[in-house]
N, C-alpha and C positions, 0 to 999 in steps of 0.2 A: 458241483452244481446241484441244484435241487430238482426234484421231480417237476415242480411248477415251471422252472426255467426250461426243462426238457420239453414239456408240453407246449410252452410258448414258442420255443424255437421250431418245433416240428410244424406248428400251424403256420408260422412265418415262412418256413422253407417250402411248404406245400403251396403257399400263395406265390412264392417266387418261381417255383418249379412245379407246376401242375402237370397232371397226366395229359398227354396229347398223342393221339393216334397210337403208335406202337411204343411210345416212350412212357415209362411209369412216372408217377408223382414221386417227389423226394422221399416221402415216408414209406412208399411201397418197396424201396430198395435200400434205404440208408437208415442208420440208427443214430441216436444222440451220442452214443459212445464213439462211433466213427467220426462224428463231427468234432468231438473234443480231441480226438487223436489228430485230426487235420489241423485244429487250432494250435496244437503243440508245435507244428511246423511254422506257424505264423504268429509268434508270440506278440508281434507288434499290433495285432488286431484284437488282443484279449480285452483291453480296456473298452474299446468301442463295442465289442461283442457283448460284454456284460451290460453296458448302458442300453443297448438295443433290447436286451431281454428283461429290462426293469420295467415291465408293463403288465397289465392284466388283460389286455386285448379286448376290453369291453367295447371298443369302437369297431372291432373287427380287424383282421389281419391286413386287408388291403388298405383300409383307411389309416391304420397305424403306419404302414410302410410309406404311404403317400405323405404322411406328416413328417416322419423322421428324415425322409430324403431331403426335405426342406429345412427342418430344424436342427438336425444333427447328421449331416452327410457322412461324417466319419463313422458313426454307428451303423448307418445304412450300408456303407462300403464294407464294413467288417462282417456284418450278418450275411450280406449277399455273396461276398467273396468266399467265405467259409462254406456256405451252402453249395455254391457252384463247384468249388474244388472237391468237396466231399462227394457230390453227385457224380461228377465226371471221372473220378478215380474208382468208383464202384465197379467191380468186375462185370456185373450184369449190364450196366449202362455202357461200359466200354465194348462189350460184346455186341450190344444192339447197334452201336454207331460204327462198328467195324474197326475199332482201334485196339490192337493187341497190346499196346504199351511199348515201352522202349525195347528195341531189339538190337542184338549185337550183329552187325552186318560185317562180314569179313571183307577185307580189301587187300588185293594183291598189288602192291605198288610196282611190281616188275611186269605185270601183265599189260598187254595193249588194251587201252580202254575203248569201250564201245563207240564213244563219240568220234574216235579217230578212224573207225572203219565202217560206220553205218551211214555215212554221207551227211551227218549233221554239220560238218564244217565246209561242205562243198561250196556254198555261196561265198564264204569268206575267202577260201582259196581262189575261187574264180575271180573275185573282185580284185585280189592282189593287195599288196602292202599299202597302207596309208600312214603317213607320218604327219603329225601336227606338233609343231614346237610349242613348248610352254613359254609364254612371254616372259615370266619372271626369271626363267632359267636360260634364256637366250643369251648368247655371248655379246 
């Protein structure tokens, strides 16, 4: 990708994800190289992404995005999807929203689970058993 495409994408991404309160704008935390790495995971978006970047943005980022959402929704979906996934996978953004990423949570299948001892099932137990036959399976 060219420097011009990088500049175009960063302007579009900042329009899609501007700074707001404690959240930074796209370009404050993400790079175009990170975007290309994210795009490698979604190769199905590459064609639409390239089409979306084929502009000089003379009309401005907002006007351009408003236009392509109508004229080429596939290109808009590609550019916005890649921007959003790049942004929310950024470590600083994940920290700001309190998302540590996937975690390995250990599970002991032999231990008594909390929902059996904390009263969560008390209403169900007090209500008693309910059986409703399935009409298609009735004899």
